[in-house]
C-alpha positions as CSV (number, residue, x, y, z in Angstrom):
1,E,-85.2,78.4,31.1
2,L,-87.3,75.4,30.2
3,R,-86.6,73.5,26.8
4,G,-89.5,70.9,26.7
5,L,-91.7,68.7,29.2
6,T,-94.0,65.6,28.6
7,F,-96.2,64.0,30.9
8,S,-95.8,60.2,31.3
9,P,-98.2,57.8,30.0
10,E,-100.6,57.4,33.0
11,G,-100.2,61.5,33.8
12,R,-98.6,60.8,37.2
13,F,-95.5,62.4,36.3
14,L,-94.4,65.7,34.4
15,A,-90.7,65.6,32.9
16,T,-89.2,68.7,32.2
17,I,-86.0,69.6,30.6
18,S,-83.8,73.0,31.0
19,V,-81.2,74.5,29.2
20,N,-78.6,73.8,32.1
21,G,-79.1,70.0,31.1
22,L,-81.3,68.9,34.2
23,V,-84.3,66.8,34.2
24,R,-86.7,66.9,36.6
25,F,-89.6,65.0,37.2
26,W,-92.7,66.4,38.9
27,D,-95.5,64.8,41.0
28,T,-98.7,66.0,38.8
29,Q,-101.1,65.3,42.2
30,T,-99.0,67.6,44.2
31,G,-96.9,69.8,42.4
32,T,-93.7,69.0,44.3
33,P,-90.6,68.4,42.4
34,G,-89.0,64.6,42.8
35,I,-85.9,63.0,41.3
36,I,-83.8,65.4,39.3
37,Y,-81.2,63.9,37.0
38,D,-78.1,65.5,35.4
39,W,-76.8,63.6,32.4
40,Q,-73.9,66.3,31.7
41,I,-75.0,66.7,28.0
42,Q,-76.1,70.3,27.3
43,P,-78.2,71.7,26.0
44,L,-81.0,69.0,26.0
45,H,-83.4,69.4,23.1
46,S,-86.0,66.8,24.0
47,I,-87.5,64.2,26.2
48,A,-90.1,61.5,25.8
49,F,-91.4,58.4,27.9
50,S,-91.9,54.9,26.5
51,H,-95.4,53.8,26.2
52,D,-95.4,51.8,29.2
53,G,-94.0,54.5,31.4
54,Y,-91.0,52.4,32.7
55,R,-88.0,54.4,30.4
56,A,-87.6,57.6,29.5
57,A,-85.1,59.5,27.1
58,V,-83.5,62.8,26.4
59,G,-81.8,63.9,23.3
60,G,-78.9,66.2,23.4
61,P,-76.4,67.8,21.2
62,K,-74.9,65.8,18.0
63,G,-77.2,63.2,18.4
64,K,-76.4,61.8,22.0
65,I,-79.2,60.1,23.5
66,V,-79.6,58.9,27.0
67,I,-82.2,56.2,27.8
68,W,-82.8,55.0,31.5
69,D,-85.1,52.8,33.5
70,L,-87.3,54.5,35.7
71,E,-88.0,51.8,37.9
């Protein structure tokens, strides 16, 4: 089940979060899945890219936040 999604600032990637805690990045040009992250915090509630597209963040239960570099 999909919980949220967001596009990267330049529109090249779509990031989705699911109830099982997985973050998936999709190539918007081809529609193919790319990198998958599992931060072991479930359920995920939100996802966002930084304005420059070099970082992403997810929010989980009890205020847990994971921020990571995408390079």
